[in-house]
CHARMM-style PDB file with segment names, atoms N, HN, CA, C and O in Angstrom:
ATOM      1  N   UNK     1     171.369  36.330 128.839  1.00  0.00      PROA
ATOM      2  CA  UNK     1     170.291  37.157 127.772  1.00  0.00      PROA
ATOM      3  C   UNK     1     169.957  38.136 128.359  1.00  0.00      PROA
ATOM      4  O   UNK     1     169.959  39.270 127.880  1.00  0.00      PROA
ATOM      5  N   UNK     2     169.457  37.675 130.047  1.00  0.00      PROA
ATOM      6  HN  UNK     2     169.456  36.754 130.437  1.00  0.00      PROA
ATOM      7  CA  UNK     2     168.976  38.551 130.867  1.00  0.00      PROA
ATOM      8  C   UNK     2     169.143  39.390 131.812  1.00  0.00      PROA
ATOM      9  O   UNK     2     168.289  40.040 132.415  1.00  0.00      PROA
ATOM     10  N   UNK     3     170.404  39.366 131.952  1.00  0.00      PROA
ATOM     11  HN  UNK     3     171.097  38.838 131.462  1.00  0.00      PROA
ATOM     12  CA  UNK     3     171.584  39.663 133.058  1.00  0.00      PROA
ATOM     13  C   UNK     3     170.922  41.143 133.489  1.00  0.00      PROA
ATOM     14  O   UNK     3     170.858  41.554 134.648  1.00  0.00      PROA
ATOM     15  N   UNK     4     170.458  41.831 132.330  1.00  0.00      PROA
ATOM     16  HN  UNK     4     170.509  41.497 131.388  1.00  0.00      PROA
ATOM     17  CA  UNK     4     169.777  43.263 132.645  1.00  0.00      PROA
ATOM     18  C   UNK     4     168.686  43.598 133.518  1.00  0.00      PROA
ATOM     19  O   UNK     4     168.383  44.688 134.005  1.00  0.00      PROA
ATOM     20  N   UNK     5     167.892  41.925 133.683  1.00  0.00      PROA
ATOM     21  HN  UNK     5     168.138  41.040 133.288  1.00  0.00      PROA
ATOM     22  CA  UNK     5     166.461  42.314 134.104  1.00  0.00      PROA
ATOM     23  C   UNK     5     166.683  41.648 135.885  1.00  0.00      PROA
ATOM     24  O   UNK     5     166.849  40.431 135.805  1.00  0.00      PROA
ATOM     25  N   UNK     6     166.701  41.877 136.585  1.00  0.00      PROA
ATOM     26  HN  UNK     6     166.566  42.866 136.651  1.00  0.00      PROA
ATOM     27  CA  UNK     6     166.516  40.655 137.427  1.00  0.00      PROA
ATOM     28  C   UNK     6     165.131  40.151 137.468  1.00  0.00      PROA
ATOM     29  O   UNK     6     164.966  38.947 137.662  1.00  0.00      PROA
ATOM     30  N   UNK     7     164.281  40.802 137.334  1.00  0.00      PROA
ATOM     31  HN  UNK     7     164.414  41.780 137.176  1.00  0.00      PROA
ATOM     32  CA  UNK     7     162.962  40.391 137.619  1.00  0.00      PROA
ATOM     33  C   UNK     7     162.675  38.745 137.031  1.00  0.00      PROA
ATOM     34  O   UNK     7     162.173  37.810 137.655  1.00  0.00      PROA
ATOM     35  N   UNK     8     163.200  38.774 135.569  1.00  0.00      PROA
ATOM     36  HN  UNK     8     163.608  39.533 135.062  1.00  0.00      PROA
ATOM     37  CA  UNK     8     163.173  37.626 134.737  1.00  0.00      PROA
ATOM     38  C   UNK     8     163.474  36.139 135.328  1.00  0.00      PROA
ATOM     39  O   UNK     8     164.590  35.638 135.191  1.00  0.00      PROA
ATOM     40  N   UNK     9     162.753  35.680 135.780  1.00  0.00      PROA
ATOM     41  HN  UNK     9     161.847  36.087 135.891  1.00  0.00      PROA
ATOM     42  CA  UNK     9     162.445  34.278 136.189  1.00  0.00      PROA
ATOM     43  C   UNK     9     162.703  33.052 135.534  1.00  0.00      PROA
ATOM     44  O   UNK     9     163.413  32.145 135.966  1.00  0.00      PROA
ATOM     45  N   UNK    10     161.978  33.084 134.285  1.00  0.00      PROA
ATOM     46  HN  UNK    10     161.400  33.821 133.934  1.00  0.00      PROA
ATOM     47  CA  UNK    10     162.065  32.095 133.175  1.00  0.00      PROA
ATOM     48  C   UNK    10     162.267  32.531 131.595  1.00  0.00      PROA
ATOM     49  O   UNK    10     161.557  33.308 130.956  1.00  0.00      PROA
ATOM     50  N   UNK    11     163.345  31.869 131.182  1.00  0.00      PROA
ATOM     51  HN  UNK    11     163.922  31.239 131.701  1.00  0.00      PROA
ATOM     52  CA  UNK    11     163.240  32.372 129.383  1.00  0.00      PROA
ATOM     53  C   UNK    11     163.096  31.310 128.384  1.00  0.00      PROA
ATOM     54  O   UNK    11     163.876  30.358 128.365  1.00  0.00      PROA
ATOM     55  N   UNK    12     162.477  31.390 127.852  1.00  0.00      PROA
ATOM     56  HN  UNK    12     161.844  32.164 127.867  1.00  0.00      PROA
ATOM     57  CA  UNK    12     161.927  30.540 126.673  1.00  0.00      PROA
ATOM     58  C   UNK    12     163.366  30.464 125.351  1.00  0.00      PROA
ATOM     59  O   UNK    12     163.682  31.412 124.632  1.00  0.00      PROA
ATOM     60  N   UNK    13     163.901  29.335 125.348  1.00  0.00      PROA
ATOM     61  HN  UNK    13     163.644  28.565 125.932  1.00  0.00      PROA
ATOM     62  CA  UNK    13     164.655  29.255 123.793  1.00  0.00      PROA
ATOM     63  C   UNK    13     163.876  28.495 122.642  1.00  0.00      PROA
ATOM     64  O   UNK    13     163.769  27.268 122.647  1.00  0.00      PROA
ATOM     65  N   UNK    14     163.274  29.404 121.537  1.00  0.00      PROA
ATOM     66  HN  UNK    14     163.361  30.400 121.533  1.00  0.00      PROA
ATOM     67  CA  UNK    14     162.558  29.246 120.778  1.00  0.00      PROA
ATOM     68  C   UNK    14     162.936  28.502 119.714  1.00  0.00      PROA
ATOM     69  O   UNK    14     162.565  29.159 118.741  1.00  0.00      PROA
ATOM     70  N   UNK    15     163.586  27.269 119.241  1.00  0.00      PROA
ATOM     71  HN  UNK    15     163.887  26.736 120.031  1.00  0.00      PROA
ATOM     72  CA  UNK    15     164.322  26.820 118.486  1.00  0.00      PROA
ATOM     73  C   UNK    15     163.834  26.463 116.790  1.00  0.00      PROA
ATOM     74  O   UNK    15     164.522  25.996 115.882  1.00  0.00      PROA
ATOM     75  N   UNK    16     162.162  26.950 116.792  1.00  0.00      PROA
ATOM     76  HN  UNK    16     161.603  27.329 117.530  1.00  0.00      PROA
ATOM     77  CA  UNK    16     161.347  26.304 115.612  1.00  0.00      PROA
ATOM     78  C   UNK    16     161.967  27.331 114.405  1.00  0.00      PROA
ATOM     79  O   UNK    16     162.038  26.830 113.283  1.00  0.00      PROA
ATOM     80  N   UNK    17     162.313  28.404 114.529  1.00  0.00      PROA
ATOM     81  HN  UNK    17     162.255  28.811 115.441  1.00  0.00      PROA
ATOM     82  CA  UNK    17     162.873  29.056 113.343  1.00  0.00      PROA
ATOM     83  C   UNK    17     164.287  28.744 112.679  1.00  0.00      PROA
ATOM     84  O   UNK    17     164.227  28.691 111.451  1.00  0.00      PROA
ATOM     85  N   UNK    18     165.412  28.549 113.173  1.00  0.00      PROA
ATOM     86  HN  UNK    18     165.461  28.592 114.171  1.00  0.00      PROA
ATOM     87  CA  UNK    18     166.673  28.220 113.052  1.00  0.00      PROA
ATOM     88  C   UNK    18     167.447  27.013 113.848  1.00  0.00      PROA
ATOM     89  O   UNK    18     168.657  26.802 113.766  1.00  0.00      PROA
ATOM     90  N   UNK    19     166.452  26.214 114.685  1.00  0.00      PROA
ATOM     91  HN  UNK    19     165.469  26.385 114.751  1.00  0.00      PROA
ATOM     92  CA  UNK    19     166.904  25.044 114.781  1.00  0.00      PROA
ATOM     93  C   UNK    19     167.356  23.913 113.682  1.00  0.00      PROA
ATOM     94  O   UNK    19     166.844  23.855 112.565  1.00  0.00      PROA
ATOM     95  N   UNK    20     168.217  23.166 114.068  1.00  0.00      PROA
ATOM     96  HN  UNK    20     168.634  23.213 114.976  1.00  0.00      PROA
ATOM     97  CA  UNK    20     168.169  21.496 112.915  1.00  0.00      PROA
ATOM     98  C   UNK    20     167.951  20.831 113.776  1.00  0.00      PROA
ATOM     99  O   UNK    20     168.361  20.963 114.929  1.00  0.00      PROA
ATOM    100  N   UNK    21     166.984  19.670 113.171  1.00  0.00      PROA
ATOM    101  HN  UNK    21     166.650  19.563 112.235  1.00  0.00      PROA
ATOM    102  CA  UNK    21     166.775  18.699 113.521  1.00  0.00      PROA
ATOM    103  C   UNK    21     167.982  18.111 113.679  1.00  0.00      PROA
ATOM    104  O   UNK    21     168.973  18.419 113.017  1.00  0.00      PROA
ATOM    105  N   UNK    22     167.929  16.578 115.231  1.00  0.00      PROA
ATOM    106  HN  UNK    22     167.123  16.328 115.769  1.00  0.00      PROA
ATOM    107  CA  UNK    22     168.873  16.090 114.858  1.00  0.00      PROA
ATOM    108  C   UNK    22     170.343  16.631 115.630  1.00  0.00      PROA
ATOM    109  O   UNK    22     171.123  15.909 116.251  1.00  0.00      PROA
ATOM    110  N   UNK    23     170.465  18.090 115.399  1.00  0.00      PROA
ATOM    111  HN  UNK    23     169.831  18.676 114.895  1.00  0.00      PROA
ATOM    112  CA  UNK    23     171.586  18.675 115.873  1.00  0.00      PROA
ATOM    113  C   UNK    23     171.681  18.263 117.494  1.00  0.00      PROA
ATOM    114  O   UNK    23     170.762  17.535 117.870  1.00  0.00      PROA
ATOM    115  N   UNK    24     172.779  18.673 118.608  1.00  0.00      PROA
ATOM    116  HN  UNK    24     173.525  19.265 118.303  1.00  0.00      PROA
ATOM    117  CA  UNK    24     172.848  18.446 120.051  1.00  0.00      PROA
ATOM    118  C   UNK    24     173.357  20.192 120.116  1.00  0.00      PROA
ATOM    119  O   UNK    24     174.216  20.898 119.587  1.00  0.00      PROA
ATOM    120  N   UNK    25     172.246  20.342 121.105  1.00  0.00      PROA
ATOM    121  HN  UNK    25     171.548  19.769 121.534  1.00  0.00      PROA
ATOM    122  CA  UNK    25     172.511  21.843 121.359  1.00  0.00      PROA
ATOM    123  C   UNK    25     172.590  21.676 122.867  1.00  0.00      PROA
ATOM    124  O   UNK    25     171.817  20.923 123.460  1.00  0.00      PROA
ATOM    125  N   UNK    26     173.650  22.472 123.560  1.00  0.00      PROA
ATOM    126  HN  UNK    26     174.277  23.083 123.077  1.00  0.00      PROA
ATOM    127  CA  UNK    26     174.266  22.444 125.215  1.00  0.00      PROA
ATOM    128  C   UNK    26     173.987  23.866 125.373  1.00  0.00      PROA
ATOM    129  O   UNK    26     174.159  24.831 124.629  1.00  0.00      PROA
ATOM    130  N   UNK    27     173.536  23.738 126.480  1.00  0.00      PROA
ATOM    131  HN  UNK    27     173.396  22.954 127.085  1.00  0.00      PROA
ATOM    132  CA  UNK    27     172.802  24.765 127.383  1.00  0.00      PROA
ATOM    133  C   UNK    27     173.770  24.877 128.824  1.00  0.00      PROA
ATOM    134  O   UNK    27     174.491  23.927 129.131  1.00  0.00      PROA
ATOM    135  N   UNK    28     173.711  26.195 129.716  1.00  0.00      PROA
ATOM    136  HN  UNK    28     173.125  26.967 129.467  1.00  0.00      PROA
ATOM    137  CA  UNK    28     173.847  26.099 131.179  1.00  0.00      PROA
ATOM    138  C   UNK    28     173.467  27.564 131.389  1.00  0.00      PROA
ATOM    139  O   UNK    28     173.420  28.587 130.706  1.00  0.00      PROA
ATOM    140  N   UNK    29     173.192  27.157 132.767  1.00  0.00      PROA
ATOM    141  HN  UNK    29     173.230  26.326 133.322  1.00  0.00      PROA
ATOM    142  CA  UNK    29     172.592  28.322 133.317  1.00  0.00      PROA
ATOM    143  C   UNK    29     174.044  29.145 133.966  1.00  0.00      PROA
ATOM    144  O   UNK    29     175.056  28.562 134.353  1.00  0.00      PROA
ATOM    145  N   UNK    30     173.822  30.624 133.958  1.00  0.00      PROA
ATOM    146  HN  UNK    30     172.999  31.098 133.644  1.00  0.00      PROA
ATOM    147  CA  UNK    30     174.683  31.328 134.658  1.00  0.00      PROA
ATOM    148  C   UNK    30     174.491  32.370 135.503  1.00  0.00      PROA
ATOM    149  O   UNK    30     174.554  33.482 134.979  1.00  0.00      PROA
ATOM    150  N   UNK    31     174.182  32.296 137.161  1.00  0.00      PROA
ATOM    151  HN  UNK    31     174.131  31.393 137.587  1.00  0.00      PROA
ATOM    152  CA  UNK    31     173.275  33.343 137.889  1.00  0.00      PROA
ATOM    153  C   UNK    31     174.359  34.271 138.308  1.00  0.00      PROA
ATOM    154  O   UNK    31     175.495  33.839 138.502  1.00  0.00      PROA
ATOM    155  N   UNK    32     173.976  35.877 138.496  1.00  0.00      PROA
ATOM    156  HN  UNK    32     173.053  36.228 138.338  1.00  0.00      PROA
ATOM    157  CA  UNK    32     174.648  36.828 138.789  1.00  0.00      PROA
ATOM    158  C   UNK    32     174.039  36.902 140.183  1.00  0.00      PROA
ATOM    159  O   UNK    32     172.862  36.726 140.495  1.00  0.00      PROA
ATOM    160  N   UNK    33     175.083  37.200 140.958  1.00  0.00      PROA
ATOM    161  HN  UNK    33     176.039  37.344 140.705  1.00  0.00      PROA
ATOM    162  CA  UNK    33     174.713  37.969 142.505  1.00  0.00      PROA
ATOM    163  C   UNK    33     175.469  39.281 142.375  1.00  0.00      PROA
ATOM    164  O   UNK    33     175.819  39.831 141.331  1.00  0.00      PROA
ATOM    165  N   UNK    34     175.667  39.709 143.713  1.00  0.00      PROA
ATOM    166  HN  UNK    34     175.382  39.262 144.561  1.00  0.00      PROA
ATOM    167  CA  UNK    34     176.580  40.515 144.294  1.00  0.00      PROA
ATOM    168  C   UNK    34     178.038  40.186 144.432  1.00  0.00      PROA
ATOM    169  O   UNK    34     178.968  40.992 144.441  1.00  0.00      PROA
ATOM    170  N   UNK    35     178.110  38.613 144.562  1.00  0.00      PROA
ATOM    171  HN  UNK    35     177.354  37.958 144.555  1.00  0.00      PROA
ATOM    172  CA  UNK    35     179.600  38.372 144.705  1.00  0.00      PROA
ATOM    173  C   UNK    35     179.923  37.811 143.575  1.00  0.00      PROA
ATOM    174  O   UNK    35     181.116  37.637 143.327  1.00  0.00      PROA
ATOM    175  N   UNK    36     179.007  37.447 142.735  1.00  0.00      PROA
ATOM    176  HN  UNK    36     178.038  37.588 142.936  1.00  0.00      PROA
ATOM    177  CA  UNK    36     180.050  37.458 141.277  1.00  0.00      PROA
ATOM    178  C   UNK    36     178.830  36.596 140.897  1.00  0.00      PROA
ATOM    179  O   UNK    36     177.633  36.871 140.985  1.00  0.00      PROA
ATOM    180  N   UNK    37     179.596  35.203 140.342  1.00  0.00      PROA
ATOM    181  HN  UNK    37     180.568  34.980 140.270  1.00  0.00      PROA
ATOM    182  CA  UNK    37     178.763  34.452 139.393  1.00  0.00      PROA
ATOM    183  C   UNK    37     178.533  33.102 139.498  1.00  0.00      PROA
ATOM    184  O   UNK    37     179.157  32.765 140.504  1.00  0.00      PROA
ATOM    185  N   UNK    38     177.973  32.107 139.014  1.00  0.00      PROA
ATOM    186  HN  UNK    38     177.466  32.382 138.197  1.00  0.00      PROA
ATOM    187  CA  UNK    38     178.062  30.694 139.244  1.00  0.00      PROA
ATOM    188  C   UNK    38     177.646  30.044 138.004  1.00  0.00      PROA
ATOM    189  O   UNK    38     176.841  30.634 137.283  1.00  0.00      PROA
ATOM    190  N   UNK    39     178.194  28.660 137.601  1.00  0.00      PROA
ATOM    191  HN  UNK    39     178.848  28.181 138.187  1.00  0.00      PROA
ATOM    192  CA  UNK    39     177.563  28.472 136.247  1.00  0.00      PROA
ATOM    193  C   UNK    39     176.978  27.072 136.806  1.00  0.00      PROA
ATOM    194  O   UNK    39     177.380  26.396 137.753  1.00  0.00      PROA
ATOM    195  N   UNK    40     175.768  26.826 135.812  1.00  0.00      PROA
ATOM    196  HN  UNK    40     175.441  27.375 135.043  1.00  0.00      PROA
ATOM    197  CA  UNK    40     175.356  25.283 136.146  1.00  0.00      PROA
ATOM    198  C   UNK    40     176.105  24.338 135.223  1.00  0.00      PROA
ATOM    199  O   UNK    40     176.948  24.655 134.384  1.00  0.00      PROA
ATOM    200  N   UNK    41     175.626  23.046 135.536  1.00  0.00      PROA
ATOM    201  HN  UNK    41     174.941  22.788 136.218  1.00  0.00      PROA
ATOM    202  CA  UNK    41     176.303  21.621 134.556  1.00  0.00      PROA
ATOM    203  C   UNK    41     175.973  22.167 133.129  1.00  0.00      PROA
ATOM    204  O   UNK    41     174.989  22.871 132.900  1.00  0.00      PROA
ATOM    205  N   UNK    42     176.606  21.896 132.478  1.00  0.00      PROA
ATOM    206  HN  UNK    42     177.405  21.324 132.664  1.00  0.00      PROA
ATOM    207  CA  UNK    42     176.037  21.491 130.960  1.00  0.00      PROA
ATOM    208  C   UNK    42     175.109  20.797 130.450  1.00  0.00      PROA
ATOM    209  O   UNK    42     175.515  19.635 130.427  1.00  0.00      PROA
ATOM    210  N   UNK    43     174.001  20.869 129.993  1.00  0.00      PROA
ATOM    211  HN  UNK    43     173.671  21.813 130.012  1.00  0.00      PROA
ATOM    212  CA  UNK    43     173.160  20.144 129.503  1.00  0.00      PROA
ATOM    213  C   UNK    43     172.877  20.139 127.858  1.00  0.00      PROA
ATOM    214  O   UNK    43     172.689  21.086 127.093  1.00  0.00      PROA
ATOM    215  N   UNK    44     172.915  18.857 127.642  1.00  0.00      PROA
ATOM    216  HN  UNK    44     173.067  18.088 128.264  1.00  0.00      PROA
ATOM    217  CA  UNK    44     173.180  18.591 126.216  1.00  0.00      PROA
ATOM    218  C   UNK    44     171.484  18.085 125.658  1.00  0.00      PROA
ATOM    219  O   UNK    44     170.765  17.256 126.215  1.00  0.00      PROA
ATOM    220  N   UNK    45     171.192  18.841 124.473  1.00  0.00      PROA
ATOM    221  HN  UNK    45     171.777  19.515 124.020  1.00  0.00      PROA
ATOM    222  CA  UNK    45     169.457  18.165 124.308  1.00  0.00      PROA
ATOM    223  C   UNK    45     169.567  18.126 122.775  1.00  0.00      PROA
ATOM    224  O   UNK    45     170.335  18.790 122.079  1.00  0.00      PROA
ATOM    225  N   UNK    46     168.466  17.035 122.300  1.00  0.00      PROA
ATOM    226  HN  UNK    46     167.842  16.495 122.865  1.00  0.00      PROA
ATOM    227  CA  UNK    46     168.850  16.808 120.904  1.00  0.00      PROA
ATOM    228  C   UNK    46     167.720  17.648 120.554  1.00  0.00      PROA
ATOM    229  O   UNK    46     166.728  17.625 121.281  1.00  0.00      PROA
ATOM    230  N   UNK    47     167.760  18.479 119.395  1.00  0.00      PROA
ATOM    231  HN  UNK    47     168.567  18.497 118.803  1.00  0.00      PROA
ATOM    232  CA  UNK    47     166.253  19.008 118.972  1.00  0.00      PROA
ATOM    233  C   UNK    47     165.757  17.798 118.043  1.00  0.00      PROA
ATOM    234  O   UNK    47     166.513  17.226 117.258  1.00  0.00      PROA
ATOM    235  N   UNK    48     164.711  17.546 118.176  1.00  0.00      PROA
ATOM    236  HN  UNK    48     164.096  18.011 118.814  1.00  0.00      PROA
ATOM    237  CA  UNK    48     163.558  16.293 117.956  1.00  0.00      PROA
ATOM    238  C   UNK    48     162.303  16.932 116.903  1.00  0.00      PROA
ATOM    239  O   UNK    48     161.658  17.968 117.069  1.00  0.00      PROA
ATOM    240  N   UNK    49     162.232  16.189 116.064  1.00  0.00      PROA
ATOM    241  HN  UNK    49     162.756  15.348 115.929  1.00  0.00      PROA
ATOM    242  CA  UNK    49     160.535  16.753 115.517  1.00  0.00      PROA
ATOM    243  C   UNK    49     159.597  15.225 115.931  1.00  0.00      PROA
ATOM    244  O   UNK    49     159.878  14.138 116.435  1.00  0.00      PROA
ATOM    245  N   UNK    50     158.078  16.040 115.263  1.00  0.00      PROA
ATOM    246  HN  UNK    50     157.850  16.923 114.853  1.00  0.00      PROA
ATOM    247  CA  UNK    50     157.229  14.861 116.034  1.00  0.00      PROA
ATOM    248  C   UNK    50     157.181  13.365 115.251  1.00  0.00      PROA
ATOM    249  O   UNK    50     157.391  13.399 114.039  1.00  0.00      PROA
ATOM    250  N   UNK    51     156.954  12.234 115.791  1.00  0.00      PROA
ATOM    251  HN  UNK    51     156.784  12.207 116.776  1.00  0.00      PROA
ATOM    252  CA  UNK    51     157.307  11.292 114.647  1.00  0.00      PROA
ATOM    253  C   UNK    51     156.149  11.101 113.610  1.00  0.00      PROA
ATOM    254  O   UNK    51     155.061  11.487 114.037  1.00  0.00      PROA
ATOM    255  N   UNK    52     156.148  10.654 112.502  1.00  0.00      PROA
ATOM    256  HN  UNK    52     157.032  10.340 112.156  1.00  0.00      PROA
ATOM    257  CA  UNK    52     155.155  10.485 111.613  1.00  0.00      PROA
ATOM    258  C   UNK    52     153.686   9.728 112.092  1.00  0.00      PROA
ATOM    259  O   UNK    52     153.646   8.716 112.792  1.00  0.00      PROA
ATOM    260  N   UNK    53     152.739  10.305 111.662  1.00  0.00      PROA
ATOM    261  HN  UNK    53     152.772  11.126 111.093  1.00  0.00      PROA
ATOM    262  CA  UNK    53     151.492   9.492 112.138  1.00  0.00      PROA
ATOM    263  C   UNK    53     151.617   7.753 111.995  1.00  0.00      PROA
ATOM    264  O   UNK    53     152.526   7.575 111.185  1.00  0.00      PROA
ATOM    265  N   UNK    54     151.177   6.656 112.364  1.00  0.00      PROA
ATOM    266  HN  UNK    54     150.439   6.801 113.022  1.00  0.00      PROA
ATOM    267  CA  UNK    54     151.117   5.472 112.022  1.00  0.00      PROA
ATOM    268  C   UNK    54     150.277   5.348 111.021  1.00  0.00      PROA
ATOM    269  O   UNK    54     149.244   5.996 110.851  1.00  0.00      PROA
ATOM    270  N   UNK    55     150.864   4.233 110.128  1.00  0.00      PROA
ATOM    271  HN  UNK    55     151.703   3.706 110.267  1.00  0.00      PROA
ATOM    272  CA  UNK    55     149.798   4.058 109.065  1.00  0.00      PROA
ATOM    273  C   UNK    55     148.819   3.435 109.276  1.00  0.00      PROA
ATOM    274  O   UNK    55     147.830   3.688 108.588  1.00  0.00      PROA
ATOM    275  N   UNK    56     148.747   2.411 110.296  1.00  0.00      PROA
ATOM    276  HN  UNK    56     149.550   2.206 110.855  1.00  0.00      PROA
ATOM    277  CA  UNK    56     147.538   1.670 110.630  1.00  0.00      PROA
ATOM    278  C   UNK    56     147.211   1.813 112.456  1.00  0.00      PROA
ATOM    279  O   UNK    56     148.074   1.669 113.322  1.00  0.00      PROA
ATOM    280  N   UNK    57     145.982   2.077 112.660  1.00  0.00      PROA
ATOM    281  HN  UNK    57     145.281   2.194 111.957  1.00  0.00      PROA
ATOM    282  CA  UNK    57     145.644   2.198 114.460  1.00  0.00      PROA
ATOM    283  C   UNK    57     146.259   1.230 115.045  1.00  0.00      PROA
ATOM    284  O   UNK    57     146.509   0.154 114.501  1.00  0.00      PROA
ATOM    285  N   UNK    58     146.500   1.478 115.990  1.00  0.00      PROA
ATOM    286  HN  UNK    58     146.298   2.352 116.432  1.00  0.00      PROA
ATOM    287  CA  UNK    58     147.602   0.692 116.945  1.00  0.00      PROA
ATOM    288  C   UNK    58     146.358  -0.121 117.740  1.00  0.00      PROA
ATOM    289  O   UNK    58     145.333   0.500 118.020  1.00  0.00      PROA
ATOM    290  N   UNK    59     146.523  -1.718 118.129  1.00  0.00      PROA
ATOM    291  HN  UNK    59     147.355  -2.223 117.902  1.00  0.00      PROA
ATOM    292  CA  UNK    59     145.291  -2.577 118.169  1.00  0.00      PROA
ATOM    293  C   UNK    59     145.852  -3.080 119.666  1.00  0.00      PROA
ATOM    294  O   UNK    59     147.048  -3.023 119.954  1.00  0.00      PROA
ATOM    295  N   UNK    60     145.020  -3.485 120.404  1.00  0.00      PROA
ATOM    296  HN  UNK    60     144.049  -3.531 120.170  1.00  0.00      PROA
ATOM    297  CA  UNK    60     145.517  -4.008 121.570  1.00  0.00      PROA
ATOM    298  C   UNK    60     145.276  -5.560 121.518  1.00  0.00      PROA
ATOM    299  O   UNK    60     144.149  -5.934 121.193  1.00  0.00      PROA
ATOM    300  N   UNK    61     146.459  -6.704 121.878  1.00  0.00      PROA
ATOM    301  HN  UNK    61     147.374  -6.400 122.142  1.00  0.00      PROA
ATOM    302  CA  UNK    61     145.906  -8.075 121.437  1.00  0.00      PROA
ATOM    303  C   UNK    61     146.053  -8.959 122.795  1.00  0.00      PROA
ATOM    304  O   UNK    61     147.106  -9.492 123.143  1.00  0.00      PROA
ATOM    305  N   UNK    62     145.016  -9.015 123.393  1.00  0.00      PROA
ATOM    306  HN  UNK    62     144.161  -8.581 123.110  1.00  0.00      PROA
ATOM    307  CA  UNK    62     144.626  -9.239 124.968  1.00  0.00      PROA
ATOM    308  C   UNK    62     145.814 -10.830 124.925  1.00  0.00      PROA
ATOM    309  O   UNK    62     146.441 -11.160 125.932  1.00  0.00      PROA
ATOM    310  N   UNK    63     145.889 -11.456 123.858  1.00  0.00      PROA
ATOM    311  HN  UNK    63     145.380 -11.188 123.040  1.00  0.00      PROA
ATOM    312  CA  UNK    63     146.822 -12.805 124.277  1.00  0.00      PROA
ATOM    313  C   UNK    63     148.144 -12.213 125.328  1.00  0.00      PROA
ATOM    314  O   UNK    63     148.445 -12.524 126.481  1.00  0.00      PROA
ATOM    315  N   UNK    64     148.775 -11.192 124.318  1.00  0.00      PROA
ATOM    316  HN  UNK    64     148.531 -10.939 123.382  1.00  0.00      PROA
ATOM    317  CA  UNK    64     150.095 -10.829 124.568  1.00  0.00      PROA
ATOM    318  C   UNK    64     149.936  -9.396 125.032  1.00  0.00      PROA
ATOM    319  O   UNK    64     150.800  -8.638 124.592  1.00  0.00      PROA
ATOM    320  N   UNK    65     148.750  -8.701 126.059  1.00  0.00      PROA
ATOM    321  HN  UNK    65     148.048  -9.317 126.415  1.00  0.00      PROA
ATOM    322  CA  UNK    65     149.122  -7.887 126.347  1.00  0.00      PROA
ATOM    323  C   UNK    65     148.598  -7.745 128.090  1.00  0.00      PROA
ATOM    324  O   UNK    65     147.497  -8.182 128.424  1.00  0.00      PROA
ATOM    325  N   UNK    66     149.309  -7.248 128.850  1.00  0.00      PROA
ATOM    326  HN  UNK    66     150.203  -6.893 128.579  1.00  0.00      PROA
ATOM    327  CA  UNK    66     148.346  -7.528 130.417  1.00  0.00      PROA
ATOM    328  C   UNK    66     148.115  -6.066 131.192  1.00  0.00      PROA
ATOM    329  OT1 UNK    66     147.497  -6.022 132.256  1.00  0.00      PROA
TER     330      UNK     66
END
């Protein structure tokens, strides 16, 4: 995506608008230089949402907690 701008060292993929929670997305990085290019291994990532807030406040039970 950014091969035309060699000064870019970080690229963010924002999936908040069109990503589907629970779907697996694969990413890989391709780097270019004067000799050619090389690909990284693919990385699979599941898009997740924040869990729901607990209905009760968590408590510590000293007899069962160390």
